C-alpha positions as MATLAB code, in Angstrom:
seq = 'XXXXXXXXXXXXXXXXXXXXXXXXXXXXXXXXXXXXXXXXXXXXXXXXXXXXXXXXXXXXXXXXXXXXXXXXXXXXXXXXXXXXXXXXXXXXXXXXXXXXXXXXXXXXXXXXXXXXXXXXXXXXXXXXXXXXXXXXXXXXXXXXXXXXXXXXXXXXXXXXXXXXXXXXXXXXXXXXXXXXXXXXXXXXXXXXXXXXXXXXXXXXXXXXXXXXXXXXXXXXXXXXXXXXXXXX';
ca = [
       0.069    0.036   -0.080;
       1.163    3.559   -0.793;
       2.280    5.090    2.484;
       0.760    8.381    1.587;
      -2.667    6.860    1.059;
      -5.215    6.995    3.745;
      -6.230    3.880    5.672;
      -9.875    3.431    5.528;
     -11.274    1.618    8.562;
     -14.573    0.116    9.638;
     -14.947   -0.258   13.424;
     -17.155   -2.757   14.957;
     -17.692   -2.950   18.640;
     -20.913   -3.343   20.708;
     -19.805   -1.083   23.555;
     -20.367    2.512   22.362;
     -18.236    4.180   24.994;
     -15.207    1.935   23.887;
     -15.975    2.538   20.328;
     -16.108    6.299   20.696;
     -12.696    6.077   22.587;
     -11.298    4.008   19.778;
     -12.442    6.504   17.373;
     -10.843    9.536   19.152;
      -7.439    7.546   19.105;
      -7.682    6.778   15.438;
      -8.655   10.379   14.631;
      -5.191   11.631   15.979;
      -3.493    9.758   13.008;
      -3.761   11.919    9.906;
      -3.508    8.701    7.609;
      -6.403    7.205    9.147;
     -10.188    7.481    8.132;
     -12.708    5.833   10.021;
     -15.483    5.437    7.278;
     -18.066    3.512    9.166;
     -18.919    1.828   12.409;
     -21.329   -0.636   13.680;
     -22.259   -2.501   16.962;
     -22.451   -6.299   15.772;
     -20.758   -8.477   13.419;
     -24.165   -9.001   11.499;
     -23.600   -5.582    9.848;
     -19.929   -5.871    8.726;
     -20.499   -7.523    5.263;
     -22.866   -4.469    4.409;
     -20.473   -2.151    5.571;
     -17.519   -3.546    3.861;
     -19.547   -3.865    0.578;
     -20.615   -0.025    0.877;
     -17.395    1.474    2.163;
     -14.680   -0.715    0.869;
     -12.320   -0.185    3.988;
      -8.656   -1.391    4.165;
      -8.889   -2.607    7.651;
     -11.925   -3.986    9.638;
     -11.259   -3.317   13.539;
     -13.584   -5.674   15.265;
     -14.337   -6.968   18.794;
     -14.273  -10.707   19.082;
     -17.379  -10.585   21.675;
     -20.517   -9.386   20.457;
     -24.238  -10.567   20.999;
     -25.458  -11.684   17.638;
     -22.562  -12.312   15.249;
     -19.435  -12.549   17.048;
     -16.097  -11.544   15.531;
     -14.768  -14.945   14.846;
     -17.941  -15.762   12.636;
     -17.992  -12.199   11.224;
     -14.221  -12.569   10.142;
     -15.041  -15.987    8.558;
     -17.825  -14.524    6.482;
     -15.574  -11.478    5.718;
     -12.729  -13.452    4.377;
     -15.115  -15.757    2.255;
     -16.645  -12.679    0.544;
     -13.953   -9.988    0.439;
     -10.583  -11.886    0.618;
      -8.622   -8.747    0.292;
     -10.029   -7.090    3.459;
      -7.499   -7.277    6.443;
      -9.249   -7.890    9.886;
      -7.718   -6.589   13.070;
      -9.468   -8.356   16.194;
      -9.928   -6.480   19.555;
     -10.246   -8.838   22.467;
      -9.908   -9.260   26.179;
      -8.560  -12.843   25.862;
      -4.875  -13.267   25.795;
      -5.254  -17.146   25.896;
      -3.245  -18.699   22.817;
      -6.399  -20.876   21.783;
      -8.418  -17.632   21.121;
      -5.659  -16.233   18.952;
      -4.932  -19.322   17.081;
      -8.659  -19.799   16.229;
      -9.098  -16.283   15.040;
      -5.969  -16.406   12.812;
      -6.943  -19.723   11.475;
     -10.239  -18.243   10.422;
      -8.573  -15.286    8.522;
      -7.838  -12.381   10.734;
      -4.459  -10.646   10.168;
      -4.010   -9.190   13.529;
      -4.872   -9.559   17.235;
      -5.036   -6.811   19.762;
      -5.802   -6.946   23.526;
      -8.179   -4.055   24.697;
      -5.589   -3.251   27.270;
      -3.367   -1.936   24.621;
      -2.172    1.522   24.762;
      -2.551    4.239   21.911;
       0.694    3.591   20.339;
      -0.047   -0.214   20.027;
      -3.451    0.531   18.624;
      -1.997    2.940   15.874;
       0.943    0.839   15.141;
      -1.140   -2.184   14.719;
      -3.584   -0.515   12.174;
      -0.611    0.824   10.238;
       0.916   -2.639    9.868;
      -2.252   -4.368    9.038;
      -3.375   -1.750    6.719;
      -0.035   -1.596    4.833;
      -0.279   -5.458    4.390;
       1.500   -6.927    7.333;
       0.339   -8.727   10.454;
       0.144   -7.655   13.944;
      -0.267   -9.767   17.130;
      -0.024   -7.928   20.636;
       3.282   -8.431   22.386;
       1.802  -10.286   25.335;
      -0.195  -12.681   23.202;
       2.894  -13.169   20.979;
       4.602  -14.373   24.206;
       1.859  -16.754   25.174;
       1.632  -18.159   21.670;
       5.532  -18.841   21.595;
       5.458  -20.740   25.025;
       2.691  -22.861   23.694;
       4.624  -23.623   20.492;
       7.728  -24.438   22.423;
       5.597  -26.988   24.741;
       4.176  -28.536   21.779;
       7.600  -28.857   20.186;
       8.876  -30.629   23.279;
       6.069  -32.961   23.441;
       6.028  -33.862   19.656;
       9.848  -34.386   19.417;
      12.824  -32.591   18.116;
      10.955  -30.806   15.426;
       7.255  -30.069   14.684;
       5.521  -28.706   11.552;
       5.949  -25.194   13.034;
       9.751  -25.722   12.553;
      10.936  -25.248   16.071;
      13.771  -27.464   17.319;
      16.123  -27.411   20.284;
      19.227  -25.222   19.359;
      22.045  -23.774   21.055;
      21.431  -20.201   22.267;
      23.570  -17.742   20.654;
      23.175  -13.915   19.991;
      23.061  -12.921   16.232;
      25.951  -10.472   16.544;
      26.787  -11.308   12.877;
      23.634   -9.466   11.880;
      22.472   -7.141   14.682;
      24.152   -4.822   17.188;
      24.370   -5.790   20.931;
      21.528   -3.186   21.612;
      19.511   -4.640   18.988;
      19.974   -8.018   20.350;
      18.721   -6.952   23.699;
      15.788   -5.360   21.986;
      15.048   -8.391   20.126;
      15.222  -10.719   23.370;
      12.572   -8.227   25.163;
      10.481   -8.405   22.159;
      10.457  -12.192   22.571;
       9.612  -11.621   26.223;
       6.254   -9.897   25.084;
       7.385   -6.496   25.990;
       5.810   -3.366   24.344;
       8.065   -0.411   22.955;
       7.447    1.401   26.156;
       8.353   -1.418   28.506;
      11.624   -2.081   26.253;
      12.534    1.589   26.739;
      11.927    1.427   30.581;
      13.997   -1.917   30.684;
      17.014   -0.286   28.705;
      16.562    3.207   29.988;
      16.165    4.433   26.394;
      13.281    6.404   24.875;
      10.336    5.061   23.002;
      11.631    6.564   19.812;
      14.902    5.010   20.111;
      13.115    1.676   20.770;
      11.019    2.188   17.501;
      14.407    2.946   15.511;
      15.855   -0.286   16.833;
      12.849   -2.442   16.078;
      12.878   -0.909   12.593;
      16.410   -1.794   12.006;
      16.063   -5.397   13.387;
      12.975   -6.072   11.043;
      15.217   -4.597    8.121;
      18.170   -6.633    8.828;
      16.116   -9.976    9.459;
      14.242   -9.134    6.261;
      10.841   -9.323    8.226;
       7.589   -7.468    7.983;
       6.653   -7.399   11.522;
       7.624   -8.122   15.049;
       5.837  -11.496   15.213;
       7.721  -12.915   12.141;
      10.963  -11.615   13.551;
      10.512  -13.229   17.011;
       9.408  -16.605   15.597;
      12.500  -16.588   13.399;
      14.793  -15.643   16.133;
      13.353  -18.494   18.371;
      13.886  -20.850   15.311;
      17.555  -19.821   14.916;
      18.326  -19.996   18.628;
      19.029  -16.210   18.879;
      16.818  -15.516   21.865;
      15.849  -17.296   25.007;
      12.283  -18.286   25.821;
      11.624  -18.343   29.367;
];
């Protein structure tokens, strides 16, 4: 997607106060345009057909048609639409189910303003975004399955000797990559390393570029497979 193009968003959430709060946050970003909103998954097909958004930002728990079922219907009808799920659940089973259904992003409702804006940008530009806390839970589950299933599973994890990728990243970038694996947000990484969030963002961008990855989740998974980080 052209970075100068505005990202059109449809927002679906059954709690009006929360929806209004999210709209105000999205309005802070000049490249975003909330073109429509709704309170239930049953309206999302018509909204997408009428407004042709780039991203559907949708709650997972709704009274009539929930986010999982709505995502399934959307992907079948409009394969090019990107769905970013909002949820209170950080359990990996929820995340795995939603991603298998066709969502390209998963955010916890406890996210901060920065995470929301970053997630919509990443998904709107064709990438995938999973909340750092959820990423950590997923990784732990994958590691558990790899241990149960033998030296290597279909997801590609195997026990490898831990070594920092100093051939590719600086020492500071290795530290940032480890904290990304630990599920830390940019703010938390900054606090842990006593650096600003802006500096963290620069490190993350450099890491993704050097690793040739589109998003944090891909970078973390690849780092684990290569033994570049420790998984606690």
